C-alpha positions as CSV (number, residue, x, y, z in Angstrom):
1,M,14.6,7.6,-13.0
2,T,18.0,6.2,-13.7
3,P,18.7,2.4,-13.5
4,N,21.2,2.9,-10.6
5,R,18.7,4.9,-8.5
6,P,16.5,3.1,-6.0
7,V,12.8,3.1,-6.8
8,R,10.4,4.1,-4.0
9,I,7.1,2.3,-3.9
10,L,4.0,3.6,-1.9
11,G,1.7,0.8,-0.8
12,L,-1.8,1.7,0.3
13,D,-4.3,-0.4,2.2
14,P,-7.7,1.4,1.8
15,G,-10.1,1.9,4.6
16,L,-12.6,4.5,5.5
17,R,-11.7,4.4,9.2
18,R,-8.0,3.7,8.8
19,T,-6.0,3.7,5.6
20,G,-2.6,2.2,6.0
21,W,0.4,3.4,4.0
22,G,3.9,2.2,3.6
23,V,6.9,3.3,1.5
24,V,9.7,1.0,0.6
25,S,12.7,1.4,-1.6
26,I,14.0,-1.2,-3.9
27,E,17.4,-1.3,-5.5
28,G,18.1,-4.5,-7.4
29,A,17.1,-7.3,-4.9
30,R,17.5,-5.0,-1.9
31,L,14.3,-3.9,-0.2
32,T,14.5,-1.2,2.4
33,H,11.8,0.4,4.7
34,V,11.4,4.1,4.2
35,A,8.3,5.0,6.3
36,H,4.8,3.9,7.2
37,G,1.7,5.1,9.0
38,V,-2.0,5.2,9.1
39,I,-4.4,8.0,8.0
40,K,-7.4,8.1,10.4
41,P,-10.2,10.5,9.5
42,D,-12.6,11.7,12.2
43,E,-15.3,9.0,12.4
44,T,-17.8,11.6,13.4
45,A,-17.1,13.9,10.4
46,D,-19.4,14.0,7.4
47,F,-18.7,11.3,4.8
48,A,-17.3,13.8,2.3
49,I,-14.9,15.3,4.9
50,R,-13.7,11.9,5.8
51,L,-12.9,11.2,2.1
52,L,-11.2,14.6,1.8
53,T,-9.1,13.8,4.8
54,L,-8.0,10.5,3.2
55,F,-7.2,12.1,-0.1
56,E,-5.2,15.0,1.5
57,G,-3.4,12.6,3.8
58,I,-2.3,10.4,0.9
59,C,-1.2,13.6,-1.0
60,E,0.9,14.6,2.1
61,V,2.5,11.2,2.2
62,I,3.4,11.5,-1.5
63,A,4.8,15.0,-1.0
64,A,6.9,13.9,2.0
65,H,8.3,10.6,0.7
66,A,8.4,11.2,-3.1
67,P,7.5,7.7,-4.3
68,D,8.1,6.7,-7.9
69,E,5.2,4.2,-8.1
70,A,2.1,3.3,-6.1
71,A,0.3,0.0,-5.4
72,V,-3.2,-0.4,-3.9
73,E,-4.9,-3.4,-2.4
74,E,-8.1,-4.3,-4.2
75,T,-11.4,-4.1,-2.4
76,F,-12.6,-7.1,-0.6
77,V,-16.3,-7.5,-1.3
78,N,-18.3,-8.5,1.7
79,T,-21.9,-9.2,2.3
80,N,-22.8,-5.7,3.4
81,A,-23.3,-3.7,0.1
82,A,-23.3,-0.4,1.9
83,S,-19.9,-1.1,3.6
84,T,-18.5,-2.3,0.3
85,L,-19.6,0.8,-1.5
86,K,-18.1,3.1,1.2
87,L,-14.8,1.1,1.1
88,G,-14.9,1.7,-2.7
89,H,-15.0,5.4,-2.1
90,A,-11.9,5.2,0.2
91,R,-10.2,3.0,-2.4
92,A,-10.9,5.7,-5.0
93,C,-8.9,8.2,-2.9
94,C,-6.1,5.7,-2.9
95,L,-6.1,5.5,-6.6
96,I,-6.7,9.1,-7.5
97,A,-4.1,10.8,-5.2
98,P,-1.1,9.0,-6.7
99,A,-2.5,9.2,-10.2
100,R,-2.9,13.0,-9.7
101,A,0.8,13.1,-8.6
102,G,1.7,11.4,-11.9
103,L,2.6,8.0,-10.4
104,P,1.8,4.8,-12.1
105,V,-0.6,2.9,-9.9
106,A,-0.9,-0.9,-9.7
107,E,-3.6,-2.9,-8.0
108,Y,-3.2,-6.3,-6.2
109,A,-5.7,-8.7,-4.8
110,A,-5.3,-9.4,-1.0
111,T,-4.4,-13.0,-1.8
112,V,-1.6,-11.9,-4.1
113,V,-0.2,-9.6,-1.5
114,K,-0.3,-12.2,1.3
115,K,1.3,-14.8,-1.0
116,A,4.1,-12.4,-1.9
117,V,4.9,-11.7,1.8
118,V,3.9,-14.9,3.7
119,G,3.9,-17.5,0.9
120,T,0.2,-18.3,1.1
121,G,-2.8,-16.3,0.0
122,A,-4.7,-17.5,3.1
123,A,-2.4,-15.8,5.6
124,D,-4.0,-13.8,8.4
125,K,-3.0,-10.3,9.7
126,T,-0.8,-11.7,12.4
127,Q,1.2,-13.7,9.9
128,V,1.5,-10.6,7.6
129,G,2.7,-8.5,10.5
130,F,5.2,-11.1,11.6
131,M,6.7,-11.3,8.1
132,I,6.9,-7.5,7.8
133,R,9.0,-7.4,11.0
134,R,11.3,-10.0,9.4
135,L,11.5,-8.5,5.9
136,L,11.7,-4.9,7.1
137,P,13.3,-5.0,10.5
138,T,13.9,-1.2,10.6
139,A,10.1,-0.7,10.4
140,G,9.7,-1.9,14.0
141,D,6.3,-2.8,15.3
142,T,3.5,-1.7,12.9
143,T,-0.2,-1.5,13.2
144,A,-2.1,-4.1,11.1
145,D,-3.1,-1.4,8.6
146,A,0.5,-0.2,8.1
147,A,1.8,-3.7,7.9
148,D,-0.8,-4.5,5.2
149,A,0.2,-1.4,3.3
150,L,3.9,-2.3,3.5
151,A,2.9,-5.8,2.3
152,V,1.2,-4.2,-0.8
153,A,4.4,-2.3,-1.5
154,I,6.5,-5.5,-1.2
155,A,4.1,-7.4,-3.5
156,H,4.5,-4.6,-6.1
157,A,8.3,-4.7,-5.7
158,H,8.2,-8.5,-6.4
159,A,5.9,-8.1,-9.3
160,R,8.0,-5.3,-10.7
161,R,11.1,-7.3,-10.4
162,A,9.4,-10.3,-12.2
163,R,8.4,-7.9,-15.1
164,V,12.0,-6.6,-15.3
165,L,13.4,-10.2,-15.4
166,R,10.9,-11.3,-18.0
167,G,11.8,-8.2,-20.1
168,A,15.5,-9.1,-19.9
169,A,14.9,-12.7,-21.1
């Protein structure tokens, strides 16, 4: 990577039924939408096949869009332990696929992601989607999962820029 080349960031919002993904490009302070989508494994498939579908889908996104870095939303722990464990498996796919491709992978809490995009960590999905449409107008309308993934990528872009600025000081 050269300093003058835009950096592509893959954001991932893990889910066993729907994993959102979004790719943005950052060059200086300019943030640009590249692509987004949702990976939806067959809900009737065996658990291992659903995880394989997620992993392979993420690998395909990486191959198609050539990101330089990846960012994953941390798991939200809920009261159902079984659901939390299954979400953890999906999250593992989101961590392993970019790592396997040699990408650095960062992790962000949902509150950090929401604060980076909306300005408050208590924002709801509607507010996140609204801000994604404002920040990345070429993305058009997105599903909640894809909007969340783009928000993760934006949060990483902001955190990355802050690290660069701190390093320059």
